[in-house]
Structures are given as C-alpha cells and as structure tokens.
C-alpha positions in Angstrom: 0.1 0.1 0.0 1.7 3.6 -0.8 0.6 5.8 2.1 2.8 9.5 0.7 4.8 10.6 3.3 7.6 13.8 4.6 9.9 12.9 7.0 12.6 13.9 9.4 15.4 11.9 9.9 18.4 12.8 12.0 21.1 11.5 13.4 20.5 12.6 17.5 18.5 15.0 19.2 20.2 18.6 17.4 22.1 16.9 15.3 21.8 16.9 11.9 18.4 16.9 10.0 17.5 15.1 6.8 14.2 15.6 5.4 12.5 13.1 2.1 9.6 12.2 1.1 8.2 8.6 0.7 5.8 6.4 -0.9 6.3 3.7 1.8 7.0 5.4 4.6 8.4 2.3 7.3 10.6 1.2 5.0 12.3 3.3 4.0 13.0 4.6 7.5 14.0 0.9 7.5 16.7 0.9 4.6 17.5 4.7 6.9 18.1 2.5 10.3 20.4 -0.6 8.7 22.1 2.4 7.0 21.6 1.2 3.2 21.3 4.6 1.3 24.1 5.3 0.4 24.8 9.2 0.2 23.9 12.0 3.5 21.5 10.0 5.7 24.4 7.0 6.5 27.6 9.5 5.9 25.9 11.4 9.0 24.5 8.7 11.0 21.1 9.9 10.0 19.0 6.9 11.3 15.7 8.5 14.2 13.0 9.3 13.2 11.5 11.7 14.5 8.9 13.8 12.3 6.3 13.1 9.8 3.2 14.2 7.7 1.3 11.4 6.1 0.0 13.2 2.8 -3.3 11.5 1.4 -0.7 12.3 -2.7 2.7 11.9 -3.6 2.2 15.9 -5.6 0.9 17.2 -2.6 3.8 15.6 -0.4 7.2 16.1 -2.7 5.3 20.0 -1.9 5.7 19.7 1.2 9.0 18.4 1.5 10.4 21.7 -1.1 8.9 23.4 1.6 11.0 22.0 4.8 14.0 22.2 3.0 13.8 26.1 1.7 12.8 26.4 5.8 15.8 27.1 8.4 17.1 24.3 10.9 14.7 26.3 13.1 11.7 26.3 11.1 12.8 21.8 10.7 13.3 22.6 15.0 9.8 23.7 16.1 7.7 21.1 13.2 10.0 18.5 15.2 9.5 19.4 19.2 5.6 20.5 18.2 5.4 17.3 17.7 8.3 15.2 19.5 8.9 16.9 22.6 11.9 14.4 23.6 12.7 13.2 20.1 11.7 10.5 20.3 12.6 8.1 17.4 9.0 7.1 16.1 10.1 3.4 13.7 8.4 1.8 16.4 5.1 4.0 16.1 5.1 2.5 12.3 4.5 -1.3 13.2 
C-alpha cells in the first residue's frame, strides 16, 4: 500500500537533520536505519525518525518536502519539537 509521507530523520537530538519524501515510510526508515541508502544519511548517521506527515498524494508530499528543505534549521527544529518534544524515535510507532 502506498502512502506518501514527508519525514525528518536525525543523527541524535539536535543533531544532523535530513528531510525526505517517500511512498512507503516504514520501508524507507528501515533502509535509513540499516544504512542501505548511500549518501547523506549514511554518512552522517541519520537513523532516528523524529518527525513525519502523511499525505493523500505524492505531488502534495513533494511540495511540502520542498517547502521544508527551503526553510531554516530553526523551522525544522520547531516542526520536530511541536510533534515530538522528547525526540523519540518514531519508527516503532509505524508498526
């Protein structure tokens, strides 16, 4: 089942952040956690799912991802703190 989502993974609380978009959030976060995706997240150890939003369609999810990526770090931290003030790894909530 495809369910578009925008997400932020972090290396640790207030650590390095990565914003992405996917049609299968549990699978994508598992790939980040296992280090299966070469590139930024693997290099900087971004494995903790700290924020996400679910969308009805991919075009809206992509637009939101671009909006978030275009914003400041302060804006990203505010999103995370608003949904997940303890910076829990939300991956377990997806099961």
